[in-house]
Phi, psi and omega in degrees: 000284177247137176251331176219127180245127178255124179244126176273122182241132174226013177091350185282165178298324182288325176292328175289329175290321174300315179298318179299321178294318178299322180294316177305318181291321179299318180294334177275330194239346185062031180284158172277144178251125173253126176261139174226133173239124185247127176253151179291119180285134179260133178296168174298319179302315180297317181293331175288341177291359185269028181306319181274011185284148180292151177305140174092355182274133182280159178285155188306315182304318184291317180296312180299319180298314181293321173302317182292326178295319177300313181302312183288324176297318182294322178296320183297317180293320178299319179293317179296321179295339177261016175092010181280153180224174177052067182237133176237140182242143185222144175235128181224154173256146179139194179283118183319301189298320181291319177298313185297314180297312179301310183303319182294323177287319178299323184264000178057051178286142182270339180204137175251132177242128183227155174276161179298323180211147184253210183286343174225153180220156176212180188295337182297337183235044189334299180258327175259136176308150181300317181295312185297323179294316177290318176303309184299325181278343184251337185291146177270356177244172177297149176232127179257120177258119180257000000 
């Protein structure tokens, strides 16, 4: 049925519920779980606006990348503690919905599992979070919104 399940993780409660569903599916199908946390990549221009930043303060991409790594590592440990196996974790920079869809295509994912809304929301996804809405409408594989 499913060989590869992609779970978008952002540290929110709904993304962790999505992870729980993916673990249930893995136990039924023996699929590999890919965890991905996508941080917003800052352009060179945005990073250059930090002229007034205090010494020793990291550029935004580095800080966000480290945060995303912590989020995905925590999710991986959480999954293992709930009996999941065959888990791989990834951190990517960019627009979350676009990165998730492209990653799923590149890795030939059979199912994407996302939470209804994440840590951030905007008017584009009034009832369904904007990222989950965009992923569900653009993905080439089935999307389970939890």
